[in-house]
N, C-alpha and C positions, 0 to 999 in steps of 0.2 A: 432505629437499628432493626435489621431483619431478624425475624424469629428463626432460630436454628432448630430444625426438626430432629428429634432423636427417636430411635426405635423403642417401643415399649419394653420395659424390663422383662416381661414374661417371654418375649421373643428370644432374649439371651438365655433365659432359663431353659426354654424348649430346645434351643440350639445345643446347649451344654449337655442336656439329657440325651439328645440324639447322638452326640459324639461319644458319650459314655456307652450308650447302647451299641454303637457301631464297634467300638473297641472291645467291649465284652463279647460281642458276637464273633468278632475275628479271633479273639483268644480261644473261645469255645471251639470254633471250627478248626483251628490249628491243633488244639489238644485232641480233638477227635481224629484229625488227619494223621497225626503222629502217634495215636494211641498212647497218650501220655503215661498212663499207669504202667502199661506194658514196657514202654521205653525205659522208664526209671527202674523197673524191676529187673531189667536186663543189664543196666549199667552198674548196678550194685555188685553183681558177681565179678564184673571186670575189675572193679576197684579192689574187691576182696582178693582176687587172684594176684593182682599187683602187690598188695600189702603183704600177702603170705610169701611171695617170692622174696621180698625185702627181708622178711623175718628169717627165712630159711637160708639166705645167703649172707646174713649178718650185715646187711647194708642199711644205711640211714636214709629215711625219706627226705631228709634235708638236702641230700645230694641228688635226689631224683625228682624234685618238684616238677621241673620242666617236662621230663619224660612222662610223668604221671598225667599231667594235663593233656599232653599230646595223645597219649593212649586213650584216655577217657573221651576226649573230644572226637578223635578219629573213629573210635568204635561206636560212639553215640550217633555220629553222622551216618555210618554204614547201616546201623540198625534202623535209624529213622528212614533212610532211603528204602530199605527192604519193606518196612511197614507201610510206607506211602505207596509203593508199587503194589503191595497186597490190596490196599484200598482201591487203587485204580483198576485192577483186574477183576475184583470181586464186587463191583458196583451193582451188578444184577442180583447177586446173592444178598447184599446188604439192603437192597430195596425190599426184599421179601421178608426180612427179619426185623422184629421190633427193636431189638437191642442195638441195631446198627442203622436205624432209619434216620438218625440225626447227623450222620456223617456228611461232610460237605460235598462228597461225591454223589450222595443221594439227593440232598436238598438243592444241589446246583449252585452252591455258594462258590465253588471252584469248578472250572471246566475240567473235563477229563484230560485234555491236552496239557493244561497247567499242572495238574497233579502228576502226570507222567513225567513232565519236565522236572518237577521238584524231586520226584523219586530218583530219577537218573542222576541229577545234579548232586543230590546229597550222597548218593552211593559213591560216585566218582570222587567227590571232595573228601569223603571219609577215607578212602583208600590212599589218596594223596597225603592226607595228614598222617595216616598210619605208616607211610613209607619212611617217616622219620623215627620209627621204632625199630623193629626187627622183622626179618623176612618170615620168621615163624609166626609172629603175631598176625602179619598180613595173611598168611595161609589159613590160620584158624578163622579169621574174620571172613575170608572169602568162602570157606566151607559153610560158615553160618549163613552168609548172604545167599549163596547158591542153593543151599538146602531149602531155605525158607521161601525164596522167590521162585525158583525153577522147579525143584522137586516137590515142594509142598503146594505152593499157590497155583502154579501153572499146570501141574500134572496130577498129583494124587488126591488133592482135596475133593475134587468133584467126581472122582472115579472109584476110590478104594477106601474101605474102612480103616486101613492101615495108615491113613494120612497122619494121624496123631503120632504114630511111631516115627515116621519120617520127619515131621515137623519138630519133634523133640530134640533132634540133633542140633538144630540151629540155636536153641537156647542153651544147650549143654556146653557148647564151645566157649561161652563167654568168660568163665574164669581162666581158661587156657590163654585167651587173648591178653589178659592182664599179666598173668604169670610170665608168658613168653617174652614180654617186653623187657623183663629183667634177666631171665635165665631160661634155659630149655625146659619145656613142660614135660619132658620124659622123666617124670618124678612121681612117686606114689601119691603125693598129696593132690596135685592138679588132676591126675587121672581119676582118683576117687571122687573129686568134686564134679568132674565130667559125668561119671556114672550116676552120682546122686542126683544131679540136675536132670539127666536124661530120664531116670526112673521117676522122679518127682512129677515131671510134667504129664505123665500118663494119667494118674488119678486126678490130678488137677484139671486137665482138659476133659476127661470123661465126666467129671462132676458138672462142668459147664454144659456139656452135651446133654446130660440128663435134665438139668434145669431148663434148657432151651430146646428140649426134644421136639415140641410142636413146631417151632420155628425152623429148626434144621430139616425136619421132615417136609415142611411146606416148601422150603427152598431147594429140596432135592439133594442135600449134602449127606453123603453116606457115613455119618458119624457112627461109632460103635453101637450106641444105644438104639439108633434108628434101624440099623441093619440086623443086630443080634438081640436086641431087647435089654431091659433093665437087669434081669437076673444074671445074664452073662456079663454085663458091664460091672455089676457089683462084685462078681467073682474076680474079674480082671483087676479091679481096684484093690481088692484084698491081696492078690498075688504080688502086684507091683509094690505096695506098701511093705509087705513082708520082705521083699528083696532089699529094702533099705536097712533092715535090722543089723546086718554085719558091718556095714560101711563105716560107722563111726570108729570102730576098733582098728581101722587102718589109719586113723588120724590121731593116734595117741600122742604124737609129738606136739600137737597143739595144746595138750593138757588134759588131765583127768576131769576137771570140772566140765570142760567142753564135751568130752565123750559121754559123761553121765547125763548131761542135759539133753543132748541130741538123742541118746538112747531112750530116755524117758519120753521125749516127743514122738519118737518112732512107735513106742509101745502104745502111747495114747492114741495115735493115729490108727494103729492096727486095731485097737479096741473099738474105735468108731466104725472101722470097716466091717468088723465082725457083727456089730450091732445092726448094720445095714441088712443082714440076712433075716432079721426078725421084725423090721419096721413095716408098717402098713403104708406110710406116706413116703414113697421113694424120692419124690422131688424135694420135699422138706429135708430129708436126710442128705441129699446131694448138696444142698446149700450149706449144711454144716461141714461137709467134707471140703467144699470149696473155700470157706472161710478159714478152716484149719490149715489148708494147704498154703494159703497166702501168709498166714501168721508163721507157719513153719519155716518157710523160706526166708522171710524177713529176719526172724530170730536167729536162724542158722548163720546167716552171713554177718549180721551185726555182732553176734557173739564171737565169731571167728576173729573179727577185728579187735574186740575188747580183750579176748583171751591172749592175743599176741601183741598187745600194746605193752611197752616196756614196764610201765608202772604196775601192770596186773600180772604179767607173765613171770 
């Protein structure tokens, strides 16, 4: 009988390890390409807006499961497309910055033509999916996409320190997308959510710019700390956080516990901003502001959902 040759077992082990490494690398590249954390943090306000619209129109989510999924998927695709196009256009800036040096556009894992095709395809697909919602939702999604891709990425980011203000519009429309899928967003609650998210993004983004001051300066990006310095940036952070203080009082219909919690978070954040005028390590302080801003937004929208859940409201 002829001897049957078999591959050594270690070859199968090495092959499996290589496959796992390839899958892990692909997952990492996709997460970097889609800016995973940013994408998730923008989908949550869409859901919160949708949820609140159900609450204020006395509608049941059981009757709107399909519409909710369409709204979330469509808006997620639109946002993902915008973020990918941002990666495609800013590859030269990402190459010069440490925090973005692992993006697949920089490492060459994906060709720029492929990234461009993905960005356009996701954007178009997102608007097609949203076409099954309402015209108002589509309009808000387009405003967000156009502001982020054209006004922020293509135009202001490389030229003007006001780029943060322009870019803030794109994130602020997200709860309007969700709300408008159910009812018109010409209502005090979604308008206040828009204002809150618009204001919130400025101290959040300024804290990142302070943390990454050297990188932005080396890349030639005119972020506020680079152009005007840390002292001016800290004053701006204080002013914008102070502007958040009255907003919860326009959301009393969500409930007193909600208003109290958000007010306390605003006061706490303002206290941190005031402390910034006396610290010696500005970069360390900016990290605290950054972490607080992320926690603030997450708690804000999660508590909105909890406060308006039938068993709690």
